[in-house]
MMTF fields as JSON, N, C-alpha, C and O atoms, coordinates in Angstrom:
{
  "mmtfVersion": "1.0.0",
  "mmtfProducer": "UNKNOWN",
  "numBonds": 495,
  "numAtoms": 496,
  "numGroups": 124,
  "numChains": 1,
  "numModels": 1,
  "chainsPerModel": [1],
  "groupsPerChain": [124],
  "chainIdList": ["A"],
  "bondAtomList": [4, 2, 8, 6, 12, 10, 16, 14, 20, 18, 24, 22, 28, 26, 32, 30, 36, 34, 40, 38, 44, 42, 48, 46, 52, 50, 56, 54, 60, 58, 64, 62, 68, 66, 72, 70, 76, 74, 80, 78, 84, 82, 88, 86, 92, 90, 96, 94, 100, 98, 104, 102, 108, 106, 112, 110, 116, 114, 120, 118, 124, 122, 128, 126, 132, 130, 136, 134, 140, 138, 144, 142, 148, 146, 152, 150, 156, 154, 160, 158, 164, 162, 168, 166, 172, 170, 176, 174, 180, 178, 184, 182, 188, 186, 192, 190, 196, 194, 200, 198, 204, 202, 208, 206, 212, 210, 216, 214, 220, 218, 224, 222, 228, 226, 232, 230, 236, 234, 240, 238, 244, 242, 248, 246, 252, 250, 256, 254, 260, 258, 264, 262, 268, 266, 272, 270, 276, 274, 280, 278, 284, 282, 288, 286, 292, 290, 296, 294, 300, 298, 304, 302, 308, 306, 312, 310, 316, 314, 320, 318, 324, 322, 328, 326, 332, 330, 336, 334, 340, 338, 344, 342, 348, 346, 352, 350, 356, 354, 360, 358, 364, 362, 368, 366, 372, 370, 376, 374, 380, 378, 384, 382, 388, 386, 392, 390, 396, 394, 400, 398, 404, 402, 408, 406, 412, 410, 416, 414, 420, 418, 424, 422, 428, 426, 432, 430, 436, 434, 440, 438, 444, 442, 448, 446, 452, 450, 456, 454, 460, 458, 464, 462, 468, 466, 472, 470, 476, 474, 480, 478, 484, 482, 488, 486, 492, 490],
  "bondOrderList": [1, 1, 1, 1, 1, 1, 1, 1, 1, 1, 1, 1, 1, 1, 1, 1, 1, 1, 1, 1, 1, 1, 1, 1, 1, 1, 1, 1, 1, 1, 1, 1, 1, 1, 1, 1, 1, 1, 1, 1, 1, 1, 1, 1, 1, 1, 1, 1, 1, 1, 1, 1, 1, 1, 1, 1, 1, 1, 1, 1, 1, 1, 1, 1, 1, 1, 1, 1, 1, 1, 1, 1, 1, 1, 1, 1, 1, 1, 1, 1, 1, 1, 1, 1, 1, 1, 1, 1, 1, 1, 1, 1, 1, 1, 1, 1, 1, 1, 1, 1, 1, 1, 1, 1, 1, 1, 1, 1, 1, 1, 1, 1, 1, 1, 1, 1, 1, 1, 1, 1, 1, 1, 1],
  "groupList": [{"groupName": "MET", "atomNameList": ["N", "CA", "C", "O"], "elementList": ["N", "C", "C", "O"], "formalChargeList": [0, 0, 0, 0], "bondAtomList": [1, 0, 2, 1, 3, 2], "bondOrderList": [1, 1, 2], "singleLetterCode": "M", "chemCompType": "L-PEPTIDE LINKING"}, {"groupName": "ALA", "atomNameList": ["N", "CA", "C", "O"], "elementList": ["N", "C", "C", "O"], "formalChargeList": [0, 0, 0, 0], "bondAtomList": [1, 0, 2, 1, 3, 2], "bondOrderList": [1, 1, 2], "singleLetterCode": "A", "chemCompType": "L-PEPTIDE LINKING"}, {"groupName": "ARG", "atomNameList": ["N", "CA", "C", "O"], "elementList": ["N", "C", "C", "O"], "formalChargeList": [0, 0, 0, 0], "bondAtomList": [1, 0, 2, 1, 3, 2], "bondOrderList": [1, 1, 2], "singleLetterCode": "R", "chemCompType": "L-PEPTIDE LINKING"}, {"groupName": "ILE", "atomNameList": ["N", "CA", "C", "O"], "elementList": ["N", "C", "C", "O"], "formalChargeList": [0, 0, 0, 0], "bondAtomList": [1, 0, 2, 1, 3, 2], "bondOrderList": [1, 1, 2], "singleLetterCode": "I", "chemCompType": "L-PEPTIDE LINKING"}, {"groupName": "SER", "atomNameList": ["N", "CA", "C", "O"], "elementList": ["N", "C", "C", "O"], "formalChargeList": [0, 0, 0, 0], "bondAtomList": [1, 0, 2, 1, 3, 2], "bondOrderList": [1, 1, 2], "singleLetterCode": "S", "chemCompType": "L-PEPTIDE LINKING"}, {"groupName": "GLY", "atomNameList": ["N", "CA", "C", "O"], "elementList": ["N", "C", "C", "O"], "formalChargeList": [0, 0, 0, 0], "bondAtomList": [1, 0, 2, 1, 3, 2], "bondOrderList": [1, 1, 2], "singleLetterCode": "G", "chemCompType": "PEPTIDE LINKING"}, {"groupName": "VAL", "atomNameList": ["N", "CA", "C", "O"], "elementList": ["N", "C", "C", "O"], "formalChargeList": [0, 0, 0, 0], "bondAtomList": [1, 0, 2, 1, 3, 2], "bondOrderList": [1, 1, 2], "singleLetterCode": "V", "chemCompType": "L-PEPTIDE LINKING"}, {"groupName": "ASP", "atomNameList": ["N", "CA", "C", "O"], "elementList": ["N", "C", "C", "O"], "formalChargeList": [0, 0, 0, 0], "bondAtomList": [1, 0, 2, 1, 3, 2], "bondOrderList": [1, 1, 2], "singleLetterCode": "D", "chemCompType": "L-PEPTIDE LINKING"}, {"groupName": "LEU", "atomNameList": ["N", "CA", "C", "O"], "elementList": ["N", "C", "C", "O"], "formalChargeList": [0, 0, 0, 0], "bondAtomList": [1, 0, 2, 1, 3, 2], "bondOrderList": [1, 1, 2], "singleLetterCode": "L", "chemCompType": "L-PEPTIDE LINKING"}, {"groupName": "PRO", "atomNameList": ["N", "CA", "C", "O"], "elementList": ["N", "C", "C", "O"], "formalChargeList": [0, 0, 0, 0], "bondAtomList": [1, 0, 2, 1, 3, 2], "bondOrderList": [1, 1, 2], "singleLetterCode": "P", "chemCompType": "L-PEPTIDE LINKING"}, {"groupName": "ASN", "atomNameList": ["N", "CA", "C", "O"], "elementList": ["N", "C", "C", "O"], "formalChargeList": [0, 0, 0, 0], "bondAtomList": [1, 0, 2, 1, 3, 2], "bondOrderList": [1, 1, 2], "singleLetterCode": "N", "chemCompType": "L-PEPTIDE LINKING"}, {"groupName": "LYS", "atomNameList": ["N", "CA", "C", "O"], "elementList": ["N", "C", "C", "O"], "formalChargeList": [0, 0, 0, 0], "bondAtomList": [1, 0, 2, 1, 3, 2], "bondOrderList": [1, 1, 2], "singleLetterCode": "K", "chemCompType": "L-PEPTIDE LINKING"}, {"groupName": "GLU", "atomNameList": ["N", "CA", "C", "O"], "elementList": ["N", "C", "C", "O"], "formalChargeList": [0, 0, 0, 0], "bondAtomList": [1, 0, 2, 1, 3, 2], "bondOrderList": [1, 1, 2], "singleLetterCode": "E", "chemCompType": "L-PEPTIDE LINKING"}, {"groupName": "THR", "atomNameList": ["N", "CA", "C", "O"], "elementList": ["N", "C", "C", "O"], "formalChargeList": [0, 0, 0, 0], "bondAtomList": [1, 0, 2, 1, 3, 2], "bondOrderList": [1, 1, 2], "singleLetterCode": "T", "chemCompType": "L-PEPTIDE LINKING"}, {"groupName": "TYR", "atomNameList": ["N", "CA", "C", "O"], "elementList": ["N", "C", "C", "O"], "formalChargeList": [0, 0, 0, 0], "bondAtomList": [1, 0, 2, 1, 3, 2], "bondOrderList": [1, 1, 2], "singleLetterCode": "Y", "chemCompType": "L-PEPTIDE LINKING"}, {"groupName": "GLN", "atomNameList": ["N", "CA", "C", "O"], "elementList": ["N", "C", "C", "O"], "formalChargeList": [0, 0, 0, 0], "bondAtomList": [1, 0, 2, 1, 3, 2], "bondOrderList": [1, 1, 2], "singleLetterCode": "Q", "chemCompType": "L-PEPTIDE LINKING"}, {"groupName": "CYS", "atomNameList": ["N", "CA", "C", "O"], "elementList": ["N", "C", "C", "O"], "formalChargeList": [0, 0, 0, 0], "bondAtomList": [1, 0, 2, 1, 3, 2], "bondOrderList": [1, 1, 2], "singleLetterCode": "C", "chemCompType": "L-PEPTIDE LINKING"}, {"groupName": "HIS", "atomNameList": ["N", "CA", "C", "O"], "elementList": ["N", "C", "C", "O"], "formalChargeList": [0, 0, 0, 0], "bondAtomList": [1, 0, 2, 1, 3, 2], "bondOrderList": [1, 1, 2], "singleLetterCode": "H", "chemCompType": "L-PEPTIDE LINKING"}],
  "groupTypeList": [0, 1, 2, 3, 4, 5, 6, 7, 8, 9, 2, 10, 11, 2, 6, 12, 3, 5, 8, 13, 14, 6, 14, 5, 3, 5, 8, 11, 13, 4, 4, 7, 3, 8, 8, 11, 8, 5, 3, 10, 4, 7, 13, 2, 6, 11, 7, 8, 4, 12, 7, 12, 3, 6, 2, 8, 2, 4, 1, 8, 4, 7, 14, 1, 3, 12, 5, 7, 8, 2, 2, 15, 6, 4, 15, 10, 3, 2, 2, 8, 13, 7, 3, 5, 16, 14, 2, 5, 3, 2, 17, 2, 2, 11, 8, 9, 6, 2, 5, 15, 2, 13, 17, 13, 10, 1, 2, 13, 11, 11, 5, 11, 2, 6, 1, 3, 1, 5, 11, 11, 11, 6, 13, 11],
  "groupIdList": [1, 2, 3, 4, 5, 6, 7, 8, 9, 10, 11, 12, 13, 14, 15, 16, 17, 18, 19, 20, 21, 22, 23, 24, 25, 26, 27, 28, 29, 30, 31, 32, 33, 34, 35, 36, 37, 38, 39, 40, 41, 42, 43, 44, 45, 46, 47, 48, 49, 50, 51, 52, 53, 54, 55, 56, 57, 58, 59, 60, 61, 62, 63, 64, 65, 66, 67, 68, 69, 70, 71, 72, 73, 74, 75, 76, 77, 78, 79, 80, 81, 82, 83, 84, 85, 86, 87, 88, 89, 90, 91, 92, 93, 94, 95, 96, 97, 98, 99, 100, 101, 102, 103, 104, 105, 106, 107, 108, 109, 110, 111, 112, 113, 114, 115, 116, 117, 118, 119, 120, 121, 122, 123, 124],
  "secStructList": [7, 7, 3, 3, 6, 6, 3, 3, 7, 7, 6, 6, 1, 5, 2, 2, 2, 2, 4, 4, 4, 1, 6, 6, 7, 7, 2, 2, 2, 2, 2, 2, 2, 2, 2, 2, 6, 7, 7, 7, 6, 6, 1, 5, 4, 4, 4, 7, 7, 2, 2, 2, 2, 2, 2, 2, 2, 2, 2, 4, 4, 4, 1, 7, 7, 6, 2, 2, 2, 2, 2, 2, 2, 2, 2, 2, 2, 2, 2, 2, 2, 2, 2, 6, 7, 2, 2, 2, 2, 2, 2, 2, 6, 6, 7, 7, 1, 1, 1, 7, 7, 7, 1, 1, 7, 7, 2, 2, 2, 2, 7, 1, 7, 7, 7, 7, 7, 7, 7, 7, 7, 7, 7, 7],
  "xCoordList": [103.851, 103.305, 101.74, 101.285, 100.907, 99.686, 99.229, 99.523, 98.654, 98.333, 96.855, 96.314, 96.068, 94.655, 94.356, 95.134, 93.464, 92.956, 93.9, 93.709, 94.919, 96.006, 97.067, 97.887, 96.945, 97.878, 98.679, 98.038, 100.089, 100.775, 100.86, 101.381, 100.458, 100.342, 101.507, 102.103, 102.2, 103.494, 103.38, 102.661, 104.603, 104.557, 104.771, 104.189, 105.462, 105.813, 104.786, 105.055, 103.801, 102.718, 101.761, 101.94, 100.865, 99.808, 98.695, 98.686, 97.753, 96.919, 95.87, 95.498, 95.598, 94.612, 95.329, 94.538, 96.582, 97.208, 97.439, 97.517, 97.575, 97.956, 96.933, 97.083, 95.695, 94.323, 94.099, 93.396, 94.703, 94.487, 95.363, 95.24, 96.218, 96.9, 96.02, 96.259, 95.018, 93.985, 92.997, 92.363, 93.004, 92.247, 90.611, 89.927, 90.0, 88.936, 88.43, 87.308, 89.743, 89.495, 90.428, 91.611, 89.459, 90.23, 90.394, 90.052, 90.913, 90.893, 89.742, 89.852, 88.598, 87.417, 86.88, 86.445, 86.798, 86.404, 87.317, 86.862, 88.779, 89.354, 89.381, 89.651, 89.052, 88.851, 87.416, 87.225, 86.466, 85.188, 85.4, 84.775, 86.101, 86.151, 86.972, 86.728, 87.958, 88.821, 88.076, 88.437, 86.986, 86.432, 85.162, 84.88, 84.654, 83.784, 84.082, 83.304, 85.35, 86.044, 86.818, 87.359, 86.839, 87.551, 89.045, 89.614, 89.764, 90.973, 91.667, 91.338, 92.605, 93.225, 94.046, 94.941, 93.511, 93.948, 95.51, 96.15, 95.997, 97.339, 98.428, 99.605, 97.953, 98.749, 99.291, 98.538, 100.637, 101.247, 100.862, 100.505, 100.981, 100.636, 101.313, 100.703, 102.708, 103.525, 103.141, 103.794, 102.451, 101.781, 100.504, 100.077, 99.58, 98.732, 98.601, 99.42, 97.714, 97.728, 96.784, 95.885, 97.165, 96.528, 95.04, 94.415, 94.379, 93.037, 92.488, 91.471, 93.308, 92.804, 92.944, 92.335, 93.812, 94.083, 92.874, 92.5, 92.495, 91.383, 90.0, 89.261, 89.906, 88.601, 88.667, 87.618, 89.742, 89.918, 89.439, 88.596, 90.012, 89.818, 88.165, 87.661, 87.507, 85.963, 85.426, 84.392, 85.848, 85.107, 85.352, 84.465, 86.239, 86.389, 85.787, 85.66, 85.5, 84.553, 83.289, 82.738, 82.718, 81.462, 81.729, 80.789, 82.933, 82.97, 83.691, 84.51, 83.183, 83.935, 85.061, 85.051, 86.263, 87.799, 88.355, 87.812, 89.695, 90.708, 90.127, 89.62, 90.195, 89.792, 88.263, 87.774, 87.64, 85.938, 85.55, 84.649, 86.193, 85.999, 86.457, 85.759, 87.812, 88.359, 87.591, 87.33, 87.116, 86.202, 84.86, 84.306, 84.286, 83.141, 83.314, 82.356, 84.327, 84.805, 84.841, 84.385, 85.586, 85.803, 84.513, 84.45, 83.439, 82.27, 81.567, 81.084, 81.441, 80.933, 81.261, 80.432, 82.738, 82.992, 82.7, 82.275, 82.934, 82.445, 81.073, 80.76, 80.209, 78.762, 78.527, 77.724, 79.128, 79.0, 79.711, 79.295, 80.654, 81.225, 80.34, 80.204, 79.768, 78.798, 77.54, 77.253, 76.775, 75.836, 75.787, 74.773, 77.142, 77.587, 77.103, 76.67, 77.141, 76.401, 77.723, 78.735, 77.697, 78.537, 79.621, 80.691, 79.685, 80.674, 81.545, 82.776, 80.793, 81.464, 82.42, 83.491, 81.783, 82.398, 83.947, 84.89, 83.998, 84.734, 86.079, 87.278, 85.25, 86.521, 86.839, 87.625, 86.347, 86.835, 87.79, 88.631, 87.706, 88.658, 89.87, 90.597, 89.678, 90.643, 90.92, 92.036, 89.673, 89.669, 88.922, 88.062, 89.184, 88.474, 87.115, 86.47, 86.436, 85.118, 84.317, 83.204, 84.999, 84.064, 83.916, 83.972, 83.759, 83.777, 84.988, 84.799, 86.313, 87.424, 87.881, 87.687, 88.438, 88.852, 89.937, 90.482, 90.08, 91.145, 91.876, 92.732, 91.654, 92.343, 93.781, 94.728, 93.986, 95.428, 95.926, 97.128, 94.997, 95.291, 95.157, 95.393, 94.802, 94.378, 95.619, 95.392, 96.984, 97.968, 98.017, 98.374, 97.711, 97.918, 96.778, 96.86, 95.821, 94.923, 95.303, 95.509, 95.421, 95.958, 97.299, 97.452, 98.184, 99.536, 100.771, 100.674, 101.565, 102.773, 102.463, 102.027, 102.76, 102.635, 103.101, 104.115, 102.636, 103.063, 103.304, 102.436, 104.368, 104.92, 104.275, 104.248, 103.642, 102.957, 103.934, 104.282, 104.606, 105.539, 104.782, 103.571, 105.284, 104.911, 104.643, 105.045, 104.055, 104.007, 105.247, 105.826, 105.58, 106.967, 106.777, 105.843, 107.474, 107.319, 107.937, 109.013, 107.334, 107.765, 108.788, 108.498, 110.033, 111.093, 111.077, 110.976, 111.201, 111.378, 112.875, 113.103],
  "yCoordList": [91.59, 91.877, 92.384, 93.346, 91.439, 91.818, 93.053, 93.095, 93.931, 95.424, 95.111, 94.946, 94.989, 94.894, 96.382, 96.989, 96.746, 98.176, 98.791, 98.909, 99.215, 99.947, 99.229, 99.872, 97.914, 97.168, 96.03, 95.157, 96.04, 95.258, 93.792, 93.727, 92.804, 91.439, 90.879, 90.95, 90.241, 89.688, 88.215, 87.252, 88.48, 87.852, 86.026, 85.126, 85.817, 84.31, 83.923, 82.916, 84.445, 83.931, 83.013, 82.742, 82.594, 81.628, 83.043, 83.978, 82.541, 83.64, 83.854, 84.929, 82.901, 82.889, 83.7, 84.355, 83.72, 84.685, 85.954, 86.915, 86.242, 87.501, 88.23, 89.434, 87.727, 88.522, 89.195, 90.201, 88.629, 89.168, 90.339, 90.962, 90.633, 92.048, 93.123, 94.216, 92.901, 94.023, 94.316, 93.426, 95.627, 95.859, 95.539, 96.066, 94.674, 94.254, 92.844, 92.34, 92.35, 90.914, 89.979, 89.811, 89.181, 88.06, 86.715, 86.618, 85.729, 84.515, 83.886, 83.296, 83.881, 83.437, 84.029, 83.325, 85.295, 86.059, 85.714, 85.446, 85.698, 85.39, 84.021, 83.798, 82.944, 81.654, 81.407, 80.442, 82.234, 82.348, 82.903, 82.389, 83.73, 84.537, 83.765, 83.832, 82.994, 81.963, 80.538, 79.702, 80.451, 79.193, 79.698, 78.979, 80.857, 81.422, 81.571, 81.337, 82.001, 82.277, 81.001, 81.048, 79.986, 78.855, 78.683, 77.769, 79.662, 79.866, 78.976, 79.195, 78.012, 77.178, 78.128, 78.945, 77.794, 78.61, 78.516, 79.35, 77.376, 76.836, 77.752, 77.917, 78.205, 78.759, 80.214, 80.95, 80.483, 81.682, 82.873, 82.761, 84.077, 85.317, 85.419, 85.78, 85.209, 85.637, 84.28, 84.284, 83.488, 82.525, 82.776, 81.934, 83.879, 84.32, 84.741, 85.578, 84.358, 84.846, 86.216, 86.479, 86.884, 88.42, 88.305, 89.332, 87.268, 87.082, 86.791, 87.283, 85.996, 85.841, 86.927, 86.887, 87.891, 88.821, 90.159, 90.948, 90.119, 90.919, 90.577, 91.334, 89.146, 88.563, 88.498, 88.397, 88.546, 88.916, 90.513, 90.727, 91.425, 92.611, 93.125, 93.931, 92.427, 92.602, 91.834, 92.333, 90.788, 90.216, 91.009, 90.955, 91.594, 92.542, 93.927, 94.738, 94.088, 95.494, 95.384, 96.431, 94.197, 93.87, 94.153, 94.286, 94.227, 94.346, 95.603, 96.088, 96.162, 97.547, 97.289, 96.622, 97.548, 97.498, 98.63, 99.616, 98.584, 99.585, 101.026, 101.166, 102.157, 103.605, 103.659, 104.288, 102.814, 102.996, 102.464, 103.039, 101.361, 100.676, 101.562, 101.818, 102.063, 102.99, 104.06, 104.271, 104.933, 105.97, 105.66, 106.461, 104.189, 103.865, 103.681, 104.069, 103.158, 102.769, 104.26, 104.488, 105.111, 106.426, 107.214, 107.979, 107.094, 107.802, 107.251, 107.988, 105.849, 105.27, 105.639, 105.764, 105.764, 106.141, 107.7, 108.109, 108.567, 110.059, 110.21, 111.09, 109.335, 109.39, 109.041, 109.654, 108.098, 107.721, 108.886, 109.156, 109.471, 110.374, 111.714, 112.516, 112.051, 113.191, 113.007, 113.981, 112.017, 111.763, 111.69, 111.884, 111.349, 111.389, 109.959, 110.031, 109.037, 107.606, 107.268, 107.931, 106.046, 105.778, 105.044, 105.032, 104.491, 104.044, 105.246, 105.252, 106.164, 107.359, 108.202, 108.73, 108.201, 108.795, 108.062, 108.742, 106.747, 105.771, 106.16, 106.241, 106.371, 106.508, 108.043, 108.333, 108.939, 110.2, 110.285, 111.182, 109.483, 109.633, 108.388, 108.04, 107.941, 106.791, 105.685, 105.355, 105.143, 104.115, 102.963, 103.125, 101.687, 100.638, 100.57, 100.71, 100.388, 100.599, 99.112, 99.124, 98.015, 96.99, 96.178, 94.949, 96.855, 96.422, 95.974, 95.741, 95.817, 95.618, 96.279, 97.493, 95.703, 96.479, 97.573, 97.639, 98.513, 99.552, 99.701, 100.583, 99.042, 99.425, 98.712, 99.408, 97.764, 97.433, 97.213, 97.294, 96.92, 96.524, 97.859, 98.964, 97.643, 98.529, 99.344, 100.542, 98.936, 99.882, 100.012, 101.09, 99.076, 99.276, 100.443, 100.908, 100.835, 101.809, 103.016, 103.975, 103.081, 104.029, 104.855, 106.025, 103.997, 104.297, 104.048, 103.141, 104.661, 104.385, 105.076, 106.221, 104.183, 104.664, 106.332, 106.678, 107.159, 108.486, 108.655, 108.867, 108.542, 108.686, 110.042, 111.057, 109.837, 111.03, 111.435, 110.43, 112.526, 113.116, 112.817, 113.033, 112.41, 112.421, 113.936, 114.88, 114.156, 115.08, 115.642, 114.905, 116.915, 117.226, 117.73, 118.497, 117.41, 117.87, 119.244, 119.493, 120.126, 121.414, 121.374, 120.878, 121.913, 121.979, 123.431, 124.396, 123.349, 124.958, 125.526, 126.638],
  "zCoordList": [70.717, 71.976, 72.098, 71.479, 73.139, 72.937, 73.657, 74.852, 73.221, 74.038, 74.139, 73.046, 75.225, 75.638, 76.184, 76.919, 75.853, 76.584, 77.335, 78.545, 76.809, 77.25, 78.269, 78.924, 78.308, 79.116, 78.319, 77.735, 78.294, 77.794, 78.469, 79.583, 77.96, 78.552, 78.627, 77.552, 79.622, 79.594, 78.926, 79.194, 77.729, 76.663, 77.219, 76.614, 78.136, 78.62, 79.61, 80.266, 79.823, 80.757, 80.02, 78.832, 80.641, 79.618, 79.927, 80.729, 78.717, 78.356, 79.58, 80.05, 79.861, 81.162, 82.459, 83.138, 82.822, 83.83, 83.111, 83.877, 81.819, 81.323, 81.291, 81.5, 81.036, 81.013, 82.399, 82.489, 83.474, 84.772, 85.078, 86.133, 84.195, 84.204, 84.044, 84.557, 83.371, 82.987, 84.358, 84.925, 84.729, 85.814, 85.809, 84.933, 86.792, 86.376, 85.905, 85.923, 85.443, 85.089, 85.639, 85.34, 86.8, 87.439, 86.654, 85.475, 87.339, 86.895, 86.423, 85.348, 87.021, 86.598, 85.579, 84.668, 85.511, 84.131, 83.046, 81.933, 83.324, 82.107, 81.562, 80.381, 82.574, 81.973, 81.379, 80.64, 81.687, 81.176, 79.662, 78.734, 79.503, 78.089, 77.269, 76.064, 77.66, 76.858, 76.581, 75.753, 77.436, 77.24, 75.903, 74.944, 76.131, 75.273, 73.687, 72.763, 73.63, 72.512, 71.934, 70.829, 72.649, 72.01, 72.115, 71.519, 72.961, 72.829, 74.097, 75.263, 73.75, 74.501, 75.787, 75.572, 77.053, 78.217, 78.52, 79.162, 77.955, 78.172, 77.125, 77.446, 76.078, 74.987, 75.672, 76.309, 75.447, 75.84, 74.939, 73.766, 75.655, 74.911, 74.014, 73.008, 73.841, 72.501, 71.426, 70.382, 71.548, 70.695, 70.28, 69.49, 70.626, 69.959, 68.747, 68.367, 67.957, 66.404, 66.396, 67.194, 65.452, 65.419, 65.309, 65.574, 64.975, 64.793, 66.434, 66.923, 67.021, 68.426, 69.544, 70.613, 69.165, 69.798, 69.553, 70.422, 68.321, 67.933, 68.735, 69.365, 68.489, 69.22, 70.711, 71.347, 71.271, 72.747, 73.155, 74.027, 72.498, 72.347, 72.334, 73.117, 71.236, 71.078, 72.29, 72.736, 72.911, 74.005, 75.306, 76.158, 75.504, 76.673, 76.486, 77.403, 75.478, 75.213, 75.918, 76.259, 76.202, 77.062, 78.628, 79.412, 78.982, 80.383, 80.535, 79.755, 81.887, 82.546, 82.895, 83.929, 82.436, 82.849, 82.745, 82.248, 83.291, 83.364, 83.755, 84.868, 82.808, 83.225, 83.678, 84.617, 82.74, 83.203, 84.578, 85.189, 85.134, 86.2, 87.327, 88.308, 87.101, 88.072, 88.492, 89.676, 87.309, 87.474, 88.175, 88.927, 87.809, 88.448, 89.743, 90.411, 90.429, 91.672, 92.656, 93.776, 91.691, 92.491, 92.678, 93.64, 91.816, 91.728, 92.803, 93.662, 92.855, 93.987, 95.666, 96.567, 95.746, 97.025, 97.209, 98.29, 96.137, 96.09, 96.553, 97.356, 96.044, 96.725, 97.905, 98.609, 98.268, 99.815, 100.676, 101.802, 100.174, 101.395, 100.964, 101.888, 99.803, 99.69, 100.518, 101.214, 100.581, 101.245, 102.732, 103.403, 103.255, 104.619, 105.307, 106.457, 104.846, 105.338, 105.99, 105.763, 106.945, 107.716, 106.847, 107.455, 105.747, 104.772, 104.278, 104.243, 103.937, 103.544, 104.565, 104.268, 105.832, 106.669, 107.1, 107.505, 106.95, 106.98, 106.047, 106.313, 104.759, 103.875, 103.669, 102.766, 104.356, 104.482, 105.64, 105.667, 106.496, 107.453, 107.62, 108.55, 106.258, 105.85, 106.911, 107.311, 107.317, 107.97, 107.509, 106.643, 108.047, 107.414, 107.218, 108.258, 106.156, 105.849, 106.334, 106.859, 106.091, 106.207, 107.716, 107.759, 108.713, 109.987, 110.806, 111.999, 110.249, 110.974, 112.179, 112.252, 113.105, 114.379, 113.838, 112.736, 115.131, 114.235, 115.817, 115.88, 116.889, 117.958, 117.859, 118.226, 117.531, 117.217, 115.897, 115.642, 114.99, 113.285, 112.527, 113.015, 111.441, 110.265, 110.008, 109.838, 109.936, 109.762, 108.114, 107.639, 107.366, 106.006, 105.512, 104.375, 106.352, 106.053, 106.571, 105.828, 107.777, 108.308, 108.33, 108.678, 107.895, 107.344, 108.478, 109.305, 108.442, 109.66, 111.011, 111.133, 112.032, 113.128, 113.523, 112.917, 114.24, 114.549, 116.167, 117.014, 116.316, 117.83, 118.228, 117.533, 119.758, 120.446, 121.365, 121.984, 121.793, 122.527, 123.945, 123.939, 124.985, 126.261, 126.845, 126.166, 127.935, 128.444, 129.347, 130.145, 129.167, 129.875, 131.258, 131.491, 132.056, 133.447, 133.645, 133.101, 134.373, 134.47, 135.588, 136.676, 135.323, 136.611, 136.905, 136.148, 138.178, 138.89, 138.927, 139.403]
}
């Protein structure tokens, strides 16, 4: 089983797809790394030799991935909220940051709908 930077790559998938399970590695970066290392992208993860796994680990050390990248992203968001810029305020209020409408959509960001009870009539 290939374990790269704390992530177990799925054994039966192609290496090109398996590398995308690492946070911060997409399909383009994955194919670029394999091209640079000379590893065939069609080989399965279970068919990788120990030497190829070691070369993959060393090649991935050049990228910010997994914990480092998550920490970097959270620090960027924290910085925006601390300086109180527009994007930081949107993050703080848990609203969409990049200009999307919120009148009808943005359910994934805002969460489930909350019903607001109507005003009750006073009876004499």
